[in-house]
N, C-alpha and C positions, 0 to 999 in steps of 0.2 A: 298651731305647734302641736297641740295634743294629736290633732288627725294626722300630721305628719309623722310624729313619734310612730305609728300604727302604719304606716303602708310603707312597704317593702318589699325582699324578696320571702320573708316570713310575717305574714300577717299578725298582727295584735290587737286585738280588740281595743277602742279607747278605755274600756271601763279597767282593763288589765293596765293600761299605761299609766293611770291616773293612782291606781292602788301601788304601781312600781315608785311614782313620784311621790305619793304620799310614806312608803317604805323611807324612801333616801332620806326623807325632812323630817323623820322621827317617830311616825305612828305604827300601833304594833301592827302590822299587817304581813299576811305571808304571803309571797309570790315564787313562782319558779325560777332557779338561777338564770336557767335561759333567758327568760322574758326582760329578768332585770340587766343580763348582761346587754342584750338588744338592743334596748330601749335606753338606759344610761349609760354604756359607757360609747355605745355603736353609734347610734341615731343623736344623741341630747346635744352632743357637743356641734355636731355639725347643724342641727337645725338652727341652737344659738347665734352659730358662725353665722348661718345664711341672716337669720332675723338681724342682727348687729350691723353686717354688711350692707343689707339692705336700707336699715336706716340711716346709715352714715352716709352714705351714696345721694340719697334723694335729700337728705338736710344739707348735704355740700351742694346740690344743684340748686336748692330754691336759695343758699347766700348768693353763689355764684352770677345766678339770675338776676337777682336784685343789684348786685355791684354793677355789673356788667351792663345792665337794662338792655342785656340780649336774652331771647328766646329761645336762642341754640345753646345758649352757655351750658356745660355739664361740668361734673367733675374732672372731665380727661381735656377739656378745653385748653387747658394750663399745659399740655405736654406731659403730664405726671403719668400717664400709664405709657406713655413712649418711651420715657426713661427706664420705668421698671420693666419693659420688655426688654430692653436691651440688657439691664442688670441679669437678667434671667436667664437672658440667651447666650450671655458670656459666660454665666457658669454651665447650665446647661451642654454648651456645644463643646467652648472652648477650653473648659473647666476638664470637661471629659477627656480631652486628649492631654492632659497634664496630669492630673492625678487619677484619672480611671477610674473615679468613685465620685458618685456624685447624690447628697443628701437632698430631703425637703429642708435644711435649715439653712441650707448653701443657698438655696437657690431662693429663699424668704431673704435673706440677707443680702443678698447680690441684687433682687427686685428693689428692695427697699434703699441702697443706694444710690440706686441709676436713678429712682425716684426721686429723691434729693439733688442729685447732680441735675439733674433738669429743671427743677425747683429753682435751683440756685442760678442756671443759664437763663430762662425766664424771667427772675426779675433783675438780673444785670442787664440784658438786653430792654427792658421795660422802662427801668427807673430815667427818669430825666435828671437834668444836672442838679436841679431844685429839692430831687429827693422826693419827688412825686411819682405816683404810678398811675399812670391815665390808662381808663379800661381799654382802651381801643389799642393801645400799644401792646398793651399785656394780654390780651389774644392773638394778635397780631404775632408777639414773639413766641406763646403757646404753639400757634400754627406751624411756625418756622420749626422750631425744637422738637416738636411731635414727628414733622417727616423729616427731618435728620435722623432720630431715631428709627423710623420706618425703613429708611433706606438702609442703615448699619443692620438691622435684624434680617430683613431679606436679605443681603451680600452675607452676611455668618450662614444662613442657612442654607442658602445655596451652593458656598464654597466650602460647605464643610465636608460634604459628600458622607454622612451619618443619618442613613435613614431613620435609627432612632430617635437620635436628638432631633433630627425634624419633626416626628412625629410628638415628641413631649415638648416642644416649643408651640406647636399648632394646637394641643388641648390647653398649656398653660394661658396662651392668647386669647383664648376663648373663654376663659374663667370656670374654675372647679372647685367645690368645697369638699372634695373626696376627701384630703388631709387634713382635713382641720381635726385636731383633737384636744381635750380639754384645756391645755395648756394655751394654746392658740386661740380657742373659743374665749376663754377667761380675758384676753389680752384685748379681742376684739370687743367685747363687751365693756370693760373698763373703758377703753380709749374714746368710743360712740356716746357714753356715759359722759365723761367727762366733756368731751366737746357740745354735744347737746346744751349741758348746764352753761359752757360759756358762751356760746353762741345764742342763746335765749338773753343772756344778758344784752346784747346789741340787737334787739327786734324793734323796739324804738326807732334804733336809728337808721336798722335797714327800711323803714317804713316811711323816713326821712327820704332816704335814695330816694325813693319812687318817683319822687317830685324834681330830680335832677340835684346836682353837687349844689349851686348855688343856693337853694330853697333849703336845701338840709345843713347847710352853713351857716346861715341868718336863723337857723335854729338851733344852736349851737354843739350841732355835732362836727367834731375833730376828723374832716374828712381825710386827711393822709393817713393818721393815725388809726382811725377805722378800718381804711381798704388795707392795710399793710396786714392788721392784725389776724383780718378774716380771712384777707386771701392767703397768706403762710398757714395759717389754721387750719382750713379744707384742706389746701396742699399738703400737709402732714399728714391730716388724718386718711386724706386720700391713696396717700403713699402706705401709708399702715395697712391700709382695707387691701391694695391691689398686692401689697407686697404677699399676702397669705392667700389669697382667692385666685387671682389672674385679673385680666380685664373684663369685667363685665358691663356692658352698654345699657342704654336705654333707662335705667333705674331713675339717676339723677337727670332725666333729661325731660321723662315723661309726667313722674308722680308728683312734683310740685307744680307741672300745668294742671293736673287733674284736680290737686285740691284747692288752686286758686280758683277754679271753675266751682266747684260747688259751697265753698266755704268763703272764697271773698279774699283779698290780697292781704289781711293784717297779719306782720310776721309770727303773732304772738298764739295765732292757732295755726298757721301755714307752718311754722318749724317742728311743732312733737306731732302734727297730723301728717306731713310729710314723713316723717322719721317712721310713725306706724304703719303706713299705707306703704312704706317703701320695703319694712320688714314682712309686712305680709305678701306683698308681692315677691320677694327672694324666695321667701319659705314654701309657698308655694311652685315657684318657678324651679326650684332645688328639687323638689318634691318630685315633680313629673319629670325633672330630667333623670333623678335615678329609677324610676318607676315604670316609664312607658314604655322602654324598650328590655325586653328581659334578658338578661345576663349580659349586659351591655349600658355606659352610663353616655348620656347626651351631655355635651357640653351645654353648663348653664348659660353662655352668652348665646348660644343658638335659640334657647328657649325665651330668655328675655327678648332677643329680637324679634321672631315670631308674634310675641304679645303685644310688644311696645311700638313697633314701625304700623301696625294698622290703627293703634290709637293714634300715634302721633299726624299718622296722615288724617286722622280723624279733626284731631284737634287743629292741624293746617286747615283744611276744608271749611272748619266753621269760623275759624276767623276769619277765610276770604269771604265768607257770607254777609259776616258781620261789620266787614268793612265796606 
């Protein structure tokens, strides 16, 4: 994070970055006003937001892969990103034609509402008559809702005839941390810290799920209650992250696999280490996104895909050799 704070259009040495942070935390250090503004006001919220978002997506991916026993599960498996895209697109395209003025707050609110509506639809479709929430039906419901949302998004963008709106929609769906300020960074950090604390309380239950529902039940785990709590919790966290940053792929899919490969499947290690690795990955990806091309920012989803797709292909190849 210290390295990321110094990288940008104006390069700032790591020592100066540390001095700025020290001054902000009460130490008697003199720093230039410009350095303080660049590091603390401009870059610090974005770096914190990237770390929180990466940690949240990674821990959600770890939980969903354990609950569904599906190696391809990630935070967007439940159709939440599609619902968020519907909300954001509705505000960007339809809202612009009605009120003529769109703010970042309106887009964030629209994305969050869309994500929650998608979550409700998935849960309604997946819940059985007994109130159970089977993993296979939850996955299928998420895929169905996600496809419907994608169709709606494409239809609205194509028929709007507004090139500027289409460009903004594309930028949002590929993810960006450019709009993260101190208020949103504080919210993202608080949401992720609370989520990590709550999910860590279920670490032993998630270990039991690895042996199947019958074994978990025999060990005293409340299958339905645990699954409902964790699915709804991860969905709400994903909705919060997506609303502020857009859709960012591969973090929740790849990071838990890599941590399992190195540290094993125990969730007491897997969850915090996935959060840490996800934070590092997204801070690095965001730094590359804003610094690789001079005068232009690359969508962060493009960077994570370029990094994540080869790693995922390697994981698949390795799994094929092992089997």
